[in-house]
PDB file with SEQRES, HELIX, SHEET and CRYST1 records, atoms N, CA, C and O in Angstrom:
SEQRES   1 A   73  MET LYS THR LEU GLN ILE VAL GLU HIS ILE HIS GLU ARG          
SEQRES   2 A   73  ILE ALA ASN LYS ARG GLU ASN PHE VAL GLN LYS ILE SER          
SEQRES   3 A   73  LEU ASN LEU LEU LYS ALA TYR ASP LEU ILE THR PHE GLU          
SEQRES   4 A   73  ASP LEU ASP VAL LYS GLY MET THR LYS ASN HIS CYS LEU          
SEQRES   5 A   73  ALA ASN ASP ILE ALA GLY GLU SER TRP SER LYS LEU ILE          
SEQRES   6 A   73  THR ILE THR THR TYR LYS THR GLU                              
HELIX    1 AA1 LYS A    2  ALA A   32  1                                  31    
HELIX    2 AA2 VAL A   43  MET A   46  1                                   4    
HELIX    3 AA3 ALA A   53  ALA A   57  1                                   5    
HELIX    4 AA4 TRP A   61  THR A   72  1                                  12    
CRYST1    1.000    1.000    1.000  90.00  90.00  90.00 P 1           1          
ATOM      1  N   MET A   1       0.825  -1.195   0.000  1.00  0.00           N  
ATOM      2  CA  MET A   1       0.000   0.000   0.000  1.00  0.00           C  
ATOM      3  C   MET A   1       0.868   1.258   0.000  1.00  0.00           C  
ATOM      4  O   MET A   1       0.574   2.221  -0.708  1.00  0.00           O  
ATOM      5  N   LYS A   2       1.922   1.244   0.786  1.00  0.00           N  
ATOM      6  CA  LYS A   2       2.827   2.395   0.856  1.00  0.00           C  
ATOM      7  C   LYS A   2       3.518   2.620  -0.491  1.00  0.00           C  
ATOM      8  O   LYS A   2       3.683   3.763  -0.918  1.00  0.00           O  
ATOM      9  N   THR A   3       3.918   1.548  -1.154  1.00  0.00           N  
ATOM     10  CA  THR A   3       4.582   1.650  -2.453  1.00  0.00           C  
ATOM     11  C   THR A   3       3.646   2.259  -3.489  1.00  0.00           C  
ATOM     12  O   THR A   3       4.075   3.070  -4.309  1.00  0.00           O  
ATOM     13  N   LEU A   4       2.381   1.878  -3.459  1.00  0.00           N  
ATOM     14  CA  LEU A   4       1.396   2.422  -4.385  1.00  0.00           C  
ATOM     15  C   LEU A   4       1.256   3.929  -4.196  1.00  0.00           C  
ATOM     16  O   LEU A   4       1.160   4.663  -5.179  1.00  0.00           O  
ATOM     17  N   GLN A   5       1.242   4.395  -2.975  1.00  0.00           N  
ATOM     18  CA  GLN A   5       1.145   5.832  -2.706  1.00  0.00           C  
ATOM     19  C   GLN A   5       2.363   6.576  -3.232  1.00  0.00           C  
ATOM     20  O   GLN A   5       2.245   7.684  -3.755  1.00  0.00           O  
ATOM     21  N   ILE A   6       3.529   5.966  -3.092  1.00  0.00           N  
ATOM     22  CA  ILE A   6       4.749   6.595  -3.586  1.00  0.00           C  
ATOM     23  C   ILE A   6       4.709   6.710  -5.108  1.00  0.00           C  
ATOM     24  O   ILE A   6       5.056   7.751  -5.666  1.00  0.00           O  
ATOM     25  N   VAL A   7       4.288   5.648  -5.771  1.00  0.00           N  
ATOM     26  CA  VAL A   7       4.202   5.658  -7.232  1.00  0.00           C  
ATOM     27  C   VAL A   7       3.168   6.687  -7.702  1.00  0.00           C  
ATOM     28  O   VAL A   7       3.417   7.411  -8.666  1.00  0.00           O  
ATOM     29  N   GLU A   8       2.030   6.759  -7.042  1.00  0.00           N  
ATOM     30  CA  GLU A   8       1.005   7.736  -7.399  1.00  0.00           C  
ATOM     31  C   GLU A   8       1.527   9.156  -7.232  1.00  0.00           C  
ATOM     32  O   GLU A   8       1.254  10.028  -8.056  1.00  0.00           O  
ATOM     33  N   HIS A   9       2.273   9.378  -6.168  1.00  0.00           N  
ATOM     34  CA  HIS A   9       2.845  10.705  -5.917  1.00  0.00           C  
ATOM     35  C   HIS A   9       3.837  11.090  -7.013  1.00  0.00           C  
ATOM     36  O   HIS A   9       3.844  12.233  -7.468  1.00  0.00           O  
ATOM     37  N   ILE A  10       4.663  10.152  -7.433  1.00  0.00           N  
ATOM     38  CA  ILE A  10       5.641  10.413  -8.493  1.00  0.00           C  
ATOM     39  C   ILE A  10       4.927  10.734  -9.803  1.00  0.00           C  
ATOM     40  O   ILE A  10       5.313  11.670 -10.502  1.00  0.00           O  
ATOM     41  N   HIS A  11       3.895   9.972 -10.141  1.00  0.00           N  
ATOM     42  CA  HIS A  11       3.141  10.226 -11.368  1.00  0.00           C  
ATOM     43  C   HIS A  11       2.442  11.583 -11.325  1.00  0.00           C  
ATOM     44  O   HIS A  11       2.365  12.277 -12.339  1.00  0.00           O  
ATOM     45  N   GLU A  12       1.941  11.954 -10.170  1.00  0.00           N  
ATOM     46  CA  GLU A  12       1.287  13.251 -10.016  1.00  0.00           C  
ATOM     47  C   GLU A  12       2.294  14.389 -10.219  1.00  0.00           C  
ATOM     48  O   GLU A  12       1.982  15.389 -10.864  1.00  0.00           O  
ATOM     49  N   ARG A  13       3.484  14.235  -9.674  1.00  0.00           N  
ATOM     50  CA  ARG A  13       4.524  15.258  -9.839  1.00  0.00           C  
ATOM     51  C   ARG A  13       4.919  15.403 -11.301  1.00  0.00           C  
ATOM     52  O   ARG A  13       5.108  16.520 -11.785  1.00  0.00           O  
ATOM     53  N   ILE A  14       5.045  14.294 -12.004  1.00  0.00           N  
ATOM     54  CA  ILE A  14       5.396  14.339 -13.429  1.00  0.00           C  
ATOM     55  C   ILE A  14       4.290  15.036 -14.220  1.00  0.00           C  
ATOM     56  O   ILE A  14       4.574  15.860 -15.089  1.00  0.00           O  
ATOM     57  N   ALA A  15       3.050  14.711 -13.927  1.00  0.00           N  
ATOM     58  CA  ALA A  15       1.922  15.337 -14.619  1.00  0.00           C  
ATOM     59  C   ALA A  15       1.894  16.846 -14.353  1.00  0.00           C  
ATOM     60  O   ALA A  15       1.630  17.633 -15.262  1.00  0.00           O  
ATOM     61  N   ASN A  16       2.161  17.241 -13.125  1.00  0.00           N  
ATOM     62  CA  ASN A  16       2.184  18.663 -12.783  1.00  0.00           C  
ATOM     63  C   ASN A  16       3.319  19.396 -13.506  1.00  0.00           C  
ATOM     64  O   ASN A  16       3.140  20.525 -13.965  1.00  0.00           O  
ATOM     65  N   LYS A  17       4.473  18.759 -13.605  1.00  0.00           N  
ATOM     66  CA  LYS A  17       5.604  19.377 -14.311  1.00  0.00           C  
ATOM     67  C   LYS A  17       5.294  19.541 -15.794  1.00  0.00           C  
ATOM     68  O   LYS A  17       5.622  20.568 -16.389  1.00  0.00           O  
ATOM     69  N   ARG A  18       4.669  18.541 -16.388  1.00  0.00           N  
ATOM     70  CA  ARG A  18       4.293  18.640 -17.807  1.00  0.00           C  
ATOM     71  C   ARG A  18       3.286  19.756 -18.015  1.00  0.00           C  
ATOM     72  O   ARG A  18       3.407  20.540 -18.957  1.00  0.00           O  
ATOM     73  N   GLU A  19       2.296  19.831 -17.142  1.00  0.00           N  
ATOM     74  CA  GLU A  19       1.270  20.873 -17.246  1.00  0.00           C  
ATOM     75  C   GLU A  19       1.910  22.252 -17.110  1.00  0.00           C  
ATOM     76  O   GLU A  19       1.590  23.160 -17.878  1.00  0.00           O  
ATOM     77  N   ASN A  20       2.796  22.415 -16.154  1.00  0.00           N  
ATOM     78  CA  ASN A  20       3.475  23.693 -15.943  1.00  0.00           C  
ATOM     79  C   ASN A  20       4.296  24.076 -17.170  1.00  0.00           C  
ATOM     80  O   ASN A  20       4.281  25.232 -17.592  1.00  0.00           O  
ATOM     81  N   PHE A  21       5.006  23.114 -17.741  1.00  0.00           N  
ATOM     82  CA  PHE A  21       5.822  23.367 -18.927  1.00  0.00           C  
ATOM     83  C   PHE A  21       4.960  23.821 -20.103  1.00  0.00           C  
ATOM     84  O   PHE A  21       5.302  24.780 -20.795  1.00  0.00           O  
ATOM     85  N   VAL A  22       3.859  23.140 -20.321  1.00  0.00           N  
ATOM     86  CA  VAL A  22       2.969  23.484 -21.435  1.00  0.00           C  
ATOM     87  C   VAL A  22       2.386  24.882 -21.232  1.00  0.00           C  
ATOM     88  O   VAL A  22       2.272  25.650 -22.187  1.00  0.00           O  
ATOM     89  N   GLN A  23       2.023  25.210 -20.013  1.00  0.00           N  
ATOM     90  CA  GLN A  23       1.479  26.544 -19.727  1.00  0.00           C  
ATOM     91  C   GLN A  23       2.514  27.631 -20.012  1.00  0.00           C  
ATOM     92  O   GLN A  23       2.191  28.661 -20.604  1.00  0.00           O  
ATOM     93  N   LYS A  24       3.750  27.399 -19.592  1.00  0.00           N  
ATOM     94  CA  LYS A  24       4.815  28.388 -19.808  1.00  0.00           C  
ATOM     95  C   LYS A  24       5.133  28.551 -21.292  1.00  0.00           C  
ATOM     96  O   LYS A  24       5.289  29.672 -21.777  1.00  0.00           O  
ATOM     97  N   ILE A  25       5.227  27.438 -22.010  1.00  0.00           N  
ATOM     98  CA  ILE A  25       5.533  27.506 -23.441  1.00  0.00           C  
ATOM     99  C   ILE A  25       4.424  28.237 -24.200  1.00  0.00           C  
ATOM    100  O   ILE A  25       4.710  29.074 -25.056  1.00  0.00           O  
ATOM    101  N   SER A  26       3.174  27.929 -23.896  1.00  0.00           N  
ATOM    102  CA  SER A  26       2.073  28.580 -24.606  1.00  0.00           C  
ATOM    103  C   SER A  26       2.054  30.081 -24.316  1.00  0.00           C  
ATOM    104  O   SER A  26       1.775  30.878 -25.213  1.00  0.00           O  
ATOM    105  N   LEU A  27       2.344  30.472 -23.088  1.00  0.00           N  
ATOM    106  CA  LEU A  27       2.383  31.895 -22.750  1.00  0.00           C  
ATOM    107  C   LEU A  27       3.536  32.595 -23.480  1.00  0.00           C  
ATOM    108  O   LEU A  27       3.372  33.711 -23.973  1.00  0.00           O  
ATOM    109  N   ASN A  28       4.693  31.944 -23.548  1.00  0.00           N  
ATOM    110  CA  ASN A  28       5.826  32.516 -24.279  1.00  0.00           C  
ATOM    111  C   ASN A  28       5.517  32.665 -25.766  1.00  0.00           C  
ATOM    112  O   ASN A  28       5.901  33.658 -26.382  1.00  0.00           O  
ATOM    113  N   LEU A  29       4.828  31.688 -26.343  1.00  0.00           N  
ATOM    114  CA  LEU A  29       4.445  31.779 -27.752  1.00  0.00           C  
ATOM    115  C   LEU A  29       3.513  32.963 -27.991  1.00  0.00           C  
ATOM    116  O   LEU A  29       3.666  33.693 -28.970  1.00  0.00           O  
ATOM    117  N   LEU A  30       2.552  33.149 -27.097  1.00  0.00           N  
ATOM    118  CA  LEU A  30       1.593  34.242 -27.256  1.00  0.00           C  
ATOM    119  C   LEU A  30       2.257  35.603 -27.118  1.00  0.00           C  
ATOM    120  O   LEU A  30       1.881  36.548 -27.811  1.00  0.00           O  
ATOM    121  N   LYS A  31       3.229  35.713 -26.242  1.00  0.00           N  
ATOM    122  CA  LYS A  31       3.926  36.989 -26.058  1.00  0.00           C  
ATOM    123  C   LYS A  31       4.868  37.301 -27.220  1.00  0.00           C  
ATOM    124  O   LYS A  31       5.068  38.466 -27.563  1.00  0.00           O  
ATOM    125  N   ALA A  32       5.443  36.267 -27.823  1.00  0.00           N  
ATOM    126  CA  ALA A  32       6.476  36.467 -28.828  1.00  0.00           C  
ATOM    127  C   ALA A  32       5.926  36.638 -30.244  1.00  0.00           C  
ATOM    128  O   ALA A  32       6.562  37.301 -31.064  1.00  0.00           O  
ATOM    129  N   TYR A  33       4.770  36.062 -30.552  1.00  0.00           N  
ATOM    130  CA  TYR A  33       4.305  36.027 -31.941  1.00  0.00           C  
ATOM    131  C   TYR A  33       2.880  36.540 -32.072  1.00  0.00           C  
ATOM    132  O   TYR A  33       2.041  36.334 -31.195  1.00  0.00           O  
ATOM    133  N   ASP A  34       2.626  37.221 -33.199  1.00  0.00           N  
ATOM    134  CA  ASP A  34       1.278  37.695 -33.506  1.00  0.00           C  
ATOM    135  C   ASP A  34       0.435  36.600 -34.144  1.00  0.00           C  
ATOM    136  O   ASP A  34      -0.782  36.558 -33.963  1.00  0.00           O  
ATOM    137  N   LEU A  35       1.086  35.718 -34.889  1.00  0.00           N  
ATOM    138  CA  LEU A  35       0.391  34.636 -35.576  1.00  0.00           C  
ATOM    139  C   LEU A  35       1.062  33.310 -35.210  1.00  0.00           C  
ATOM    140  O   LEU A  35       2.275  33.151 -35.346  1.00  0.00           O  
ATOM    141  N   ILE A  36       0.256  32.380 -34.752  1.00  0.00           N  
ATOM    142  CA  ILE A  36       0.770  31.059 -34.374  1.00  0.00           C  
ATOM    143  C   ILE A  36       0.023  30.017 -35.188  1.00  0.00           C  
ATOM    144  O   ILE A  36      -1.208  29.987 -35.191  1.00  0.00           O  
ATOM    145  N   THR A  37       0.769  29.160 -35.880  1.00  0.00           N  
ATOM    146  CA  THR A  37       0.156  28.057 -36.608  1.00  0.00           C  
ATOM    147  C   THR A  37       0.809  26.758 -36.162  1.00  0.00           C  
ATOM    148  O   THR A  37       1.988  26.727 -35.809  1.00  0.00           O  
ATOM    149  N   PHE A  38       0.034  25.702 -36.185  1.00  0.00           N  
ATOM    150  CA  PHE A  38       0.526  24.388 -35.812  1.00  0.00           C  
ATOM    151  C   PHE A  38       0.389  23.453 -37.006  1.00  0.00           C  
ATOM    152  O   PHE A  38      -0.645  23.419 -37.673  1.00  0.00           O  
ATOM    153  N   GLU A  39       1.434  22.708 -37.257  1.00  0.00           N  
ATOM    154  CA  GLU A  39       1.420  21.739 -38.339  1.00  0.00           C  
ATOM    155  C   GLU A  39       0.585  20.528 -37.906  1.00  0.00           C  
ATOM    156  O   GLU A  39       0.646  20.098 -36.754  1.00  0.00           O  
ATOM    157  N   ASP A  40      -0.178  19.999 -38.831  1.00  0.00           N  
ATOM    158  CA  ASP A  40      -1.004  18.833 -38.548  1.00  0.00           C  
ATOM    159  C   ASP A  40      -0.146  17.578 -38.715  1.00  0.00           C  
ATOM    160  O   ASP A  40      -0.021  17.048 -39.820  1.00  0.00           O  
ATOM    161  N   LEU A  41       0.436  17.113 -37.631  1.00  0.00           N  
ATOM    162  CA  LEU A  41       1.317  15.951 -37.670  1.00  0.00           C  
ATOM    163  C   LEU A  41       0.548  14.664 -37.435  1.00  0.00           C  
ATOM    164  O   LEU A  41      -0.452  14.649 -36.718  1.00  0.00           O  
ATOM    165  N   ASP A  42       1.015  13.596 -38.035  1.00  0.00           N  
ATOM    166  CA  ASP A  42       0.439  12.270 -37.816  1.00  0.00           C  
ATOM    167  C   ASP A  42       1.145  11.645 -36.608  1.00  0.00           C  
ATOM    168  O   ASP A  42       2.063  10.839 -36.757  1.00  0.00           O  
ATOM    169  N   VAL A  43       0.700  12.030 -35.419  1.00  0.00           N  
ATOM    170  CA  VAL A  43       1.362  11.581 -34.187  1.00  0.00           C  
ATOM    171  C   VAL A  43       1.200  10.071 -34.014  1.00  0.00           C  
ATOM    172  O   VAL A  43       2.123   9.402 -33.550  1.00  0.00           O  
ATOM    173  N   LYS A  44       0.045   9.534 -34.380  1.00  0.00           N  
ATOM    174  CA  LYS A  44      -0.151   8.084 -34.267  1.00  0.00           C  
ATOM    175  C   LYS A  44       0.853   7.332 -35.129  1.00  0.00           C  
ATOM    176  O   LYS A  44       1.428   6.331 -34.702  1.00  0.00           O  
ATOM    177  N   GLY A  45       1.055   7.821 -36.339  1.00  0.00           N  
ATOM    178  CA  GLY A  45       2.012   7.188 -37.228  1.00  0.00           C  
ATOM    179  C   GLY A  45       3.442   7.332 -36.721  1.00  0.00           C  
ATOM    180  O   GLY A  45       4.266   6.431 -36.880  1.00  0.00           O  
ATOM    181  N   MET A  46       3.723   8.478 -36.110  1.00  0.00           N  
ATOM    182  CA  MET A  46       5.066   8.722 -35.590  1.00  0.00           C  
ATOM    183  C   MET A  46       5.376   7.826 -34.394  1.00  0.00           C  
ATOM    184  O   MET A  46       6.530   7.454 -34.179  1.00  0.00           O  
ATOM    185  N   THR A  47       4.362   7.482 -33.626  1.00  0.00           N  
ATOM    186  CA  THR A  47       4.596   6.639 -32.448  1.00  0.00           C  
ATOM    187  C   THR A  47       4.822   5.177 -32.820  1.00  0.00           C  
ATOM    188  O   THR A  47       5.189   4.370 -31.966  1.00  0.00           O  
ATOM    189  N   LYS A  48       4.608   4.835 -34.073  1.00  0.00           N  
ATOM    190  CA  LYS A  48       4.883   3.459 -34.503  1.00  0.00           C  
ATOM    191  C   LYS A  48       6.379   3.189 -34.611  1.00  0.00           C  
ATOM    192  O   LYS A  48       6.808   2.035 -34.631  1.00  0.00           O  
ATOM    193  N   ASN A  49       7.171   4.255 -34.679  1.00  0.00           N  
ATOM    194  CA  ASN A  49       8.621   4.117 -34.672  1.00  0.00           C  
ATOM    195  C   ASN A  49       9.044   3.841 -33.233  1.00  0.00           C  
ATOM    196  O   ASN A  49       8.964   4.729 -32.384  1.00  0.00           O  
ATOM    197  N   HIS A  50       9.486   2.632 -32.954  1.00  0.00           N  
ATOM    198  CA  HIS A  50       9.762   2.231 -31.575  1.00  0.00           C  
ATOM    199  C   HIS A  50      10.896   3.029 -30.933  1.00  0.00           C  
ATOM    200  O   HIS A  50      10.983   3.102 -29.708  1.00  0.00           O  
ATOM    201  N   CYS A  51      11.758   3.622 -31.741  1.00  0.00           N  
ATOM    202  CA  CYS A  51      12.857   4.422 -31.190  1.00  0.00           C  
ATOM    203  C   CYS A  51      12.370   5.777 -30.683  1.00  0.00           C  
ATOM    204  O   CYS A  51      12.948   6.331 -29.748  1.00  0.00           O  
ATOM    205  N   LEU A  52      11.322   6.310 -31.285  1.00  0.00           N  
ATOM    206  CA  LEU A  52      10.838   7.642 -30.934  1.00  0.00           C  
ATOM    207  C   LEU A  52       9.529   7.645 -30.155  1.00  0.00           C  
ATOM    208  O   LEU A  52       9.127   8.683 -29.630  1.00  0.00           O  
ATOM    209  N   ALA A  53       8.868   6.510 -30.073  1.00  0.00           N  
ATOM    210  CA  ALA A  53       7.514   6.453 -29.535  1.00  0.00           C  
ATOM    211  C   ALA A  53       7.417   7.017 -28.114  1.00  0.00           C  
ATOM    212  O   ALA A  53       6.506   7.791 -27.824  1.00  0.00           O  
ATOM    213  N   ASN A  54       8.326   6.646 -27.243  1.00  0.00           N  
ATOM    214  CA  ASN A  54       8.251   7.098 -25.859  1.00  0.00           C  
ATOM    215  C   ASN A  54       8.448   8.604 -25.750  1.00  0.00           C  
ATOM    216  O   ASN A  54       7.753   9.267 -24.980  1.00  0.00           O  
ATOM    217  N   ASP A  55       9.387   9.148 -26.512  1.00  0.00           N  
ATOM    218  CA  ASP A  55       9.636  10.583 -26.475  1.00  0.00           C  
ATOM    219  C   ASP A  55       8.467  11.369 -27.046  1.00  0.00           C  
ATOM    220  O   ASP A  55       8.092  12.410 -26.506  1.00  0.00           O  
ATOM    221  N   ILE A  56       7.902  10.885 -28.117  1.00  0.00           N  
ATOM    222  CA  ILE A  56       6.780  11.576 -28.746  1.00  0.00           C  
ATOM    223  C   ILE A  56       5.554  11.542 -27.839  1.00  0.00           C  
ATOM    224  O   ILE A  56       4.861  12.549 -27.703  1.00  0.00           O  
ATOM    225  N   ALA A  57       5.284  10.417 -27.230  1.00  0.00           N  
ATOM    226  CA  ALA A  57       4.110  10.290 -26.368  1.00  0.00           C  
ATOM    227  C   ALA A  57       4.225  11.170 -25.129  1.00  0.00           C  
ATOM    228  O   ALA A  57       3.210  11.630 -24.604  1.00  0.00           O  
ATOM    229  N   GLY A  58       5.427  11.408 -24.661  1.00  0.00           N  
ATOM    230  CA  GLY A  58       5.608  12.187 -23.444  1.00  0.00           C  
ATOM    231  C   GLY A  58       5.616  13.680 -23.635  1.00  0.00           C  
ATOM    232  O   GLY A  58       5.686  14.422 -22.655  1.00  0.00           O  
ATOM    233  N   GLU A  59       5.547  14.146 -24.863  1.00  0.00           N  
ATOM    234  CA  GLU A  59       5.686  15.567 -25.116  1.00  0.00           C  
ATOM    235  C   GLU A  59       4.393  16.373 -24.988  1.00  0.00           C  
ATOM    236  O   GLU A  59       4.455  17.600 -24.909  1.00  0.00           O  
ATOM    237  N   SER A  60       3.259  15.745 -24.966  1.00  0.00           N  
ATOM    238  CA  SER A  60       1.962  16.427 -24.797  1.00  0.00           C  
ATOM    239  C   SER A  60       1.716  17.471 -25.881  1.00  0.00           C  
ATOM    240  O   SER A  60       1.306  18.592 -25.579  1.00  0.00           O  
ATOM    241  N   TRP A  61       1.959  17.116 -27.129  1.00  0.00           N  
ATOM    242  CA  TRP A  61       1.765  18.057 -28.214  1.00  0.00           C  
ATOM    243  C   TRP A  61       0.319  18.509 -28.340  1.00  0.00           C  
ATOM    244  O   TRP A  61       0.053  19.694 -28.545  1.00  0.00           O  
ATOM    245  N   SER A  62      -0.604  17.583 -28.219  1.00  0.00           N  
ATOM    246  CA  SER A  62      -2.009  17.969 -28.363  1.00  0.00           C  
ATOM    247  C   SER A  62      -2.445  18.899 -27.237  1.00  0.00           C  
ATOM    248  O   SER A  62      -3.269  19.789 -27.445  1.00  0.00           O  
ATOM    249  N   LYS A  63      -1.898  18.694 -26.062  1.00  0.00           N  
ATOM    250  CA  LYS A  63      -2.232  19.567 -24.933  1.00  0.00           C  
ATOM    251  C   LYS A  63      -1.703  20.978 -25.178  1.00  0.00           C  
ATOM    252  O   LYS A  63      -2.373  21.957 -24.850  1.00  0.00           O  
ATOM    253  N   LEU A  64      -0.509  21.085 -25.749  1.00  0.00           N  
ATOM    254  CA  LEU A  64       0.055  22.395 -26.067  1.00  0.00           C  
ATOM    255  C   LEU A  64      -0.833  23.131 -27.063  1.00  0.00           C  
ATOM    256  O   LEU A  64      -1.094  24.323 -26.905  1.00  0.00           O  
ATOM    257  N   ILE A  65      -1.289  22.431 -28.073  1.00  0.00           N  
ATOM    258  CA  ILE A  65      -2.158  23.056 -29.078  1.00  0.00           C  
ATOM    259  C   ILE A  65      -3.470  23.495 -28.438  1.00  0.00           C  
ATOM    260  O   ILE A  65      -3.943  24.602 -28.697  1.00  0.00           O  
ATOM    261  N   THR A  66      -4.056  22.654 -27.616  1.00  0.00           N  
ATOM    262  CA  THR A  66      -5.321  22.978 -26.967  1.00  0.00           C  
ATOM    263  C   THR A  66      -5.201  24.196 -26.063  1.00  0.00           C  
ATOM    264  O   THR A  66      -6.036  25.098 -26.120  1.00  0.00           O  
ATOM    265  N   ILE A  67      -4.184  24.226 -25.243  1.00  0.00           N  
ATOM    266  CA  ILE A  67      -4.020  25.328 -24.287  1.00  0.00           C  
ATOM    267  C   ILE A  67      -3.673  26.625 -25.011  1.00  0.00           C  
ATOM    268  O   ILE A  67      -4.178  27.687 -24.647  1.00  0.00           O  
ATOM    269  N   THR A  68      -2.825  26.555 -26.022  1.00  0.00           N  
ATOM    270  CA  THR A  68      -2.472  27.759 -26.775  1.00  0.00           C  
ATOM    271  C   THR A  68      -3.694  28.313 -27.500  1.00  0.00           C  
ATOM    272  O   THR A  68      -3.909  29.524 -27.530  1.00  0.00           O  
ATOM    273  N   THR A  69      -4.482  27.430 -28.079  1.00  0.00           N  
ATOM    274  CA  THR A  69      -5.709  27.872 -28.754  1.00  0.00           C  
ATOM    275  C   THR A  69      -6.665  28.523 -27.762  1.00  0.00           C  
ATOM    276  O   THR A  69      -7.272  29.550 -28.065  1.00  0.00           O  
ATOM    277  N   TYR A  70      -6.799  27.937 -26.596  1.00  0.00           N  
ATOM    278  CA  TYR A  70      -7.677  28.500 -25.567  1.00  0.00           C  
ATOM    279  C   TYR A  70      -7.197  29.876 -25.135  1.00  0.00           C  
ATOM    280  O   TYR A  70      -8.009  30.788 -24.970  1.00  0.00           O  
ATOM    281  N   LYS A  71      -5.896  30.042 -24.948  1.00  0.00           N  
ATOM    282  CA  LYS A  71      -5.361  31.319 -24.475  1.00  0.00           C  
ATOM    283  C   LYS A  71      -5.464  32.411 -25.548  1.00  0.00           C  
ATOM    284  O   LYS A  71      -5.587  33.588 -25.212  1.00  0.00           O  
ATOM    285  N   THR A  72      -5.417  32.045 -26.807  1.00  0.00           N  
ATOM    286  CA  THR A  72      -5.525  33.055 -27.862  1.00  0.00           C  
ATOM    287  C   THR A  72      -6.934  33.622 -27.957  1.00  0.00           C  
ATOM    288  O   THR A  72      -7.125  34.762 -28.379  1.00  0.00           O  
ATOM    289  N   GLU A  73      -7.897  32.841 -27.570  1.00  0.00           N  
ATOM    290  CA  GLU A  73      -9.295  33.318 -27.624  1.00  0.00           C  
ATOM    291  C   GLU A  73      -9.547  34.159 -26.415  1.00  0.00           C  
ATOM    292  O   GLU A  73     -10.652  34.671 -26.239  1.00  0.00           O  
TER     293      GLU A  73                                                      
END                                                                             
């Protein structure tokens, strides 16, 4: 039971760090540029490459697009 709590705490910290990073990046983009466009990438296809899959999945690209779009409105 104690181990489960430790693992949950670690996952929560990682999620919070990712969220904080995405918030900071989106704010920096809005301050720096008048026009922001995002390329429509095939993320599912990119994750089929076993060498890059873990890195691509951990980057939260869709979350960055969602938050940046929300902040621009």
